[in-house]
VOPAGU-2260 file (C-alpha; in pm, 1 decimal, decimal comma):
REM VOPAGU-2260
SITE   aa  ch    i         X         Y         Z
SITE  MET   A    0       0,0       0,0       0,0
SITE  PRO   A    1     138,1     347,0     -81,1
SITE  HIS   A    2     259,5     544,2     218,0
SITE  PHE   A    3      80,6     861,1     109,9
SITE  THR   A    4    -287,8     939,5      72,9
SITE  ILE   A    5    -399,3    1276,3     -57,9
SITE  VAL   A    6    -755,1    1386,3       2,4
SITE  ILE   A    7    -875,5    1624,5    -266,4
SITE  GLY   A    8   -1192,5    1792,7    -382,3
SITE  THR   A    9   -1369,5    1755,3    -715,6
SITE  ARG   A   10   -1108,0    1816,1    -982,4
SITE  HIS   A   11   -1323,2    2045,4   -1194,8
SITE  TRP   A   12   -1326,8    2318,8    -929,8
SITE  SER   A   13   -1081,0    2239,7    -650,2
SITE  SER   A   14    -789,9    2464,4    -738,4
SITE  TRP   A   15    -636,4    2424,0    -393,1
SITE  SER   A   16    -635,0    2045,0    -434,1
SITE  MET   A   17    -470,6    2065,2    -774,4
SITE  ARG   A   18    -161,4    2238,3    -639,2
SITE  PRO   A   19     -28,2    1978,3    -391,1
SITE  TRP   A   20    -149,1    1691,8    -611,0
SITE  LEU   A   21      81,7    1816,0    -887,3
SITE  ALA   A   22     370,5    1851,8    -641,5
SITE  LEU   A   23     311,6    1502,0    -502,5
SITE  ARG   A   24     303,2    1354,6    -850,4
SITE  GLN   A   25     629,4    1531,2    -928,9
SITE  THR   A   26     807,1    1346,0    -645,4
SITE  GLY   A   27     742,5    1012,8    -815,8
SITE  ALA   A   28     621,1     862,4    -487,4
SITE  PRO   A   29     324,6     625,3    -520,6
SITE  PHE   A   30       9,6     752,1    -353,3
SITE  ASP   A   31    -357,1     682,9    -303,8
SITE  GLU   A   32    -616,5     951,7    -339,6
SITE  VAL   A   33    -958,0    1015,9    -194,5
SITE  VAL   A   34   -1183,0    1247,4    -395,6
SITE  LEU   A   35   -1456,4    1420,9    -198,6
SITE  SER   A   36   -1749,6    1617,9    -333,5
SITE  HIS   A   37   -1660,8    1885,8     -81,4
SITE  ARG   A   38   -1946,8    2114,1    -185,7
SITE  THR   A   39   -2203,0    1858,6     -67,5
SITE  PRO   A   40   -2302,5    1790,4     295,7
SITE  ALA   A   41   -2184,2    1427,9     268,2
SITE  GLY   A   42   -1847,5    1528,7     126,3
SITE  LYS   A   43   -1804,7    1796,2     390,2
SITE  ALA   A   44   -1882,4    1541,9     662,8
SITE  GLU   A   45   -1616,9    1307,3     525,3
SITE  ALA   A   46   -1362,1    1586,8     519,0
SITE  VAL   A   47   -1444,0    1677,2     879,4
SITE  ALA   A   48   -1392,7    1314,5     982,6
SITE  MET   A   49   -1055,6    1286,7     808,7
SITE  GLY   A   50    -874,3    1608,3     896,4
SITE  PRO   A   51    -855,8    1880,3    1160,7
SITE  THR   A   52   -1002,1    2159,4     946,1
SITE  GLY   A   53   -1273,9    1972,8     757,8
SITE  MET   A   54   -1129,8    2107,6     434,8
SITE  VAL   A   55    -935,5    1976,2     137,4
SITE  PRO   A   56    -661,4    1913,3      46,8
SITE  LEU   A   57    -517,1    1689,8     316,3
SITE  LEU   A   58    -202,7    1476,5     295,3
SITE  ILE   A   59    -165,3    1166,3     513,4
SITE  ASP   A   60     185,0    1019,3     548,3
SITE  ARG   A   61     182,8     667,6     694,1
SITE  ARG   A   62     556,7     599,8     688,6
SITE  GLY   A   63     592,1     626,8    1066,7
SITE  GLN   A   64     418,2     451,3    1352,0
SITE  VAL   A   65     178,1     743,3    1384,9
SITE  PRO   A   66      33,4     887,0    1060,9
SITE  VAL   A   67     126,2    1246,1     988,8
SITE  LYS   A   68    -150,0    1471,6     859,5
SITE  VAL   A   69     -59,7    1787,9     672,0
SITE  TRP   A   70    -323,5    2034,6     557,7
SITE  ASP   A   71    -320,4    2351,6     350,0
SITE  SER   A   72    -186,8    2340,9      -5,5
SITE  LEU   A   73     137,1    2528,1      50,0
SITE  ALA   A   74     216,4    2343,2     373,4
SITE  ILE   A   75     173,1    2012,0     190,7
SITE  CYS   A   76     405,7    2126,5     -86,5
SITE  GLU   A   77     668,8    2235,1     166,6
SITE  TYR   A   78     641,4    1900,2     345,9
SITE  LEU   A   79     691,1    1712,3      20,2
SITE  ALA   A   80     994,7    1925,4     -63,1
SITE  GLU   A   81    1148,3    1822,7     269,8
SITE  CYS   A   82    1060,5    1455,4     221,5
SITE  TYR   A   83    1195,1    1442,1    -135,5
SITE  PRO   A   84    1477,5    1694,7    -176,8
SITE  GLU   A   85    1596,9    1502,7    -481,1
SITE  ALA   A   86    1273,7    1596,3    -662,0
SITE  GLY   A   87    1385,3    1959,1    -683,4
SITE  LEU   A   88    1050,9    2102,0    -579,3
SITE  TRP   A   89    1230,5    2426,4    -492,7
SITE  PRO   A   90    1511,6    2572,3    -706,3
SITE  ALA   A   91    1862,8    2486,3    -589,4
SITE  ASP   A   92    1987,0    2844,7    -618,3
SITE  ARG   A   93    1920,5    3047,2    -301,4
SITE  VAL   A   94    1798,7    3362,5    -478,8
SITE  ALA   A   95    1580,2    3168,2    -720,6
SITE  ARG   A   96    1442,9    2967,6    -430,0
SITE  ALA   A   97    1358,7    3285,2    -237,2
SITE  THR   A   98    1176,8    3421,1    -541,8
SITE  ALA   A   99     990,8    3092,6    -595,0
SITE  ARG   A  100     879,3    3092,2    -232,4
SITE  SER   A  101     775,2    3458,1    -253,0
SITE  ILE   A  102     554,9    3418,1    -560,0
SITE  SER   A  103     408,1    3094,1    -422,1
SITE  ALA   A  104     312,7    3272,2    -100,6
SITE  GLU   A  105     176,5    3564,4    -304,5
SITE  MET   A  106     -40,4    3321,4    -497,3
SITE  HIS   A  107    -148,6    3157,7    -173,9
SITE  SER   A  108    -264,0    3478,1      -6,7
SITE  GLY   A  109    -337,9    3722,0    -288,2
SITE  PHE   A  110    -525,7    3772,3    -613,9
SITE  ARG   A  111    -866,9    3781,6    -446,9
SITE  PRO   A  112   -1039,9    3975,6    -728,1
SITE  LEU   A  113    -928,9    3715,3    -980,5
SITE  ARG   A  114   -1036,7    3429,5    -754,0
SITE  MET   A  115   -1382,4    3579,0    -702,9
SITE  ALA   A  116   -1451,9    3681,8   -1063,1
SITE  LEU   A  117   -1278,9    3400,5   -1254,9
SITE  ALA   A  118   -1360,0    3076,2   -1079,4
SITE  MET   A  119   -1169,1    2767,2   -1187,8
SITE  ASP   A  120   -1395,3    2545,5   -1397,0
SITE  LEU   A  121   -1164,8    2309,8   -1576,7
SITE  PHE   A  122   -1354,7    2247,8   -1900,8
SITE  GLU   A  123   -1552,3    2569,5   -1940,7
SITE  HIS   A  124   -1474,4    2818,2   -2218,1
SITE  LEU   A  125   -1590,3    3167,8   -2122,7
SITE  PRO   A  126   -1374,9    3417,3   -2312,3
SITE  GLY   A  127   -1402,1    3767,7   -2170,8
SITE  VAL   A  128   -1638,8    3682,0   -1886,8
SITE  GLY   A  129   -1548,7    3857,9   -1562,5
SITE  LEU   A  130   -1244,5    4037,9   -1700,7
SITE  ASP   A  131   -1399,0    4381,5   -1639,1
SITE  GLU   A  132   -1469,8    4314,0   -1270,6
SITE  PRO   A  133   -1284,8    4547,1   -1029,0
SITE  GLY   A  134    -926,9    4442,8    -962,3
SITE  VAL   A  135    -914,4    4164,7   -1219,4
SITE  ALA   A  136    -709,0    4354,5   -1477,3
SITE  ALA   A  137    -449,4    4442,5   -1212,6
SITE  ASP   A  138    -428,9    4078,4   -1102,8
SITE  ILE   A  139    -386,0    3962,0   -1461,6
SITE  ALA   A  140    -112,5    4219,9   -1517,8
SITE  ARG   A  141      69,7    4107,0   -1203,4
SITE  ILE   A  142      49,4    3741,3   -1306,9
SITE  ASP   A  143     177,1    3826,6   -1653,5
SITE  SER   A  144     467,9    4010,8   -1491,7
SITE  ILE   A  145     548,6    3714,6   -1265,9
SITE  PHE   A  146     552,0    3475,6   -1559,6
SITE  ARG   A  147     771,8    3704,5   -1770,2
SITE  ASP   A  148    1013,7    3797,4   -1494,1
SITE  CYS   A  149    1067,6    3441,5   -1370,9
SITE  ARG   A  150    1107,6    3298,1   -1718,5
SITE  THR   A  151    1356,7    3571,9   -1808,0
SITE  ALA   A  152    1562,3    3561,2   -1487,9
SITE  TYR   A  153    1549,5    3194,3   -1390,7
SITE  GLY   A  154    1402,7    2987,6   -1673,8
SITE  LEU   A  155    1695,6    2942,4   -1907,4
SITE  ASP   A  156    1743,9    2569,1   -1847,3
SITE  GLY   A  157    1385,6    2460,2   -1911,1
SITE  PRO   A  158    1032,4    2573,5   -2002,2
SITE  TYR   A  159     894,3    2629,1   -1651,5
SITE  LEU   A  160     909,3    2938,9   -1430,7
SITE  PHE   A  161    1244,3    2834,7   -1286,1
SITE  GLY   A  162    1353,3    2612,6   -1572,0
SITE  GLN   A  163    1246,5    2282,3   -1419,9
SITE  PHE   A  164     908,4    2215,4   -1258,6
SITE  THR   A  165     882,6    2350,2    -903,0
SITE  ILE   A  166     619,8    2423,3    -641,6
SITE  ALA   A  167     578,8    2766,8    -799,3
SITE  ASP   A  168     446,3    2600,7   -1115,4
SITE  ALA   A  169     207,5    2390,2    -907,8
SITE  MET   A  170      83,9    2700,6    -726,9
SITE  PHE   A  171       7,3    2883,6   -1052,4
SITE  ALA   A  172    -137,8    2584,9   -1241,1
SITE  PRO   A  173    -501,7    2668,9   -1155,0
SITE  VAL   A  174    -439,2    3024,0   -1279,4
SITE  VAL   A  175    -321,5    2876,7   -1609,1
SITE  SER   A  176    -652,1    2690,9   -1626,5
SITE  ARG   A  177    -837,9    3018,4   -1568,2
SITE  ILE   A  178    -637,6    3190,3   -1843,0
SITE  ARG   A  179    -746,5    2919,7   -2084,8
SITE  THR   A  180   -1109,3    2951,5   -1974,0
SITE  TYR   A  181   -1145,7    3331,7   -1976,0
SITE  GLU   A  182    -877,3    3425,0   -2232,4
SITE  PRO   A  183    -736,9    3749,3   -2093,7
SITE  LYS   A  184    -470,3    3911,8   -2308,2
SITE  MET   A  185    -121,8    3796,0   -2209,4
SITE  SER   A  186     224,9    3887,8   -2327,2
SITE  GLU   A  187     399,3    3652,4   -2567,6
SITE  LEU   A  188     639,9    3515,5   -2305,0
SITE  ALA   A  189     361,6    3462,0   -2053,0
SITE  GLY   A  190     151,8    3292,5   -2320,3
SITE  GLU   A  191     434,8    3055,3   -2398,7
SITE  TYR   A  192     452,1    2957,0   -2033,1
SITE  VAL   A  193      74,9    2903,4   -2023,0
SITE  ALA   A  194     110,4    2666,4   -2320,0
SITE  THR   A  195     390,3    2482,0   -2138,1
SITE  MET   A  196     173,9    2423,4   -1833,8
SITE  LEU   A  197    -128,6    2318,0   -2036,2
SITE  GLY   A  198      92,5    2053,7   -2198,3
SITE  ASP   A  199     255,8    1943,2   -1872,9
SITE  ALA   A  200     216,3    1570,4   -1805,5
SITE  GLY   A  201      86,9    1627,2   -1453,3
SITE  PHE   A  202    -163,7    1889,1   -1565,5
SITE  ARG   A  203    -289,8    1654,7   -1837,9
SITE  ALA   A  204    -316,7    1367,4   -1589,5
SITE  TRP   A  205    -530,1    1587,9   -1362,2
SITE  GLU   A  206    -753,7    1673,3   -1657,9
SITE  ASP   A  207    -783,5    1309,9   -1765,2
SITE  ALA   A  208    -891,5    1211,8   -1414,6
SITE  ALA   A  209   -1137,6    1502,6   -1407,6
SITE  ARG   A  210   -1299,8    1374,7   -1726,4
SITE  ARG   A  211   -1351,0    1038,4   -1559,2
SITE  GLU   A  212   -1534,9    1215,2   -1277,3
SITE  LEU   A  213   -1799,9    1346,9   -1518,3
């Protein structure tokens, strides 16, 4: 039996579940998953029974005598980076790593206008919808800047934000999904990164599993 179980919400909408799931997949460690319909009373009750917050995602590590439970997307990603340093979930360079952590935390705590106006809905196509809501244009501009700046400064050895796939890519993956859905205007370099993430093997695996949930 795999040592890890990750408890996630419905893949179509659970952006916070997508992030640590991608990071866990990147480690190469085998894992089980539990998918909860967390917007339903039954799913919520299951989540409450499994973890301390009653929310998803939740990672359960059974490698020790007492299972370790880690909740919150970014905390799970950090835990995985400590468990599997060889996976390179953070950049090796100190400055790049500090930048990757900074933008991941910014994603974790910011961009509220975008979150509220442009909900993640994996297979919807709603070009232009919500883009004129207050604060959305500023959020899109900031995201475009992050993509351009990271690709320019740190992305020379690969197609991701810091060259190779890191937690920062996992943190911004749901935003990439939103960009595909709502089609805001992006710079050429940012658009190239969006295409990279949409073609990423982990992103495609998440989508394939989401289709099986239909």
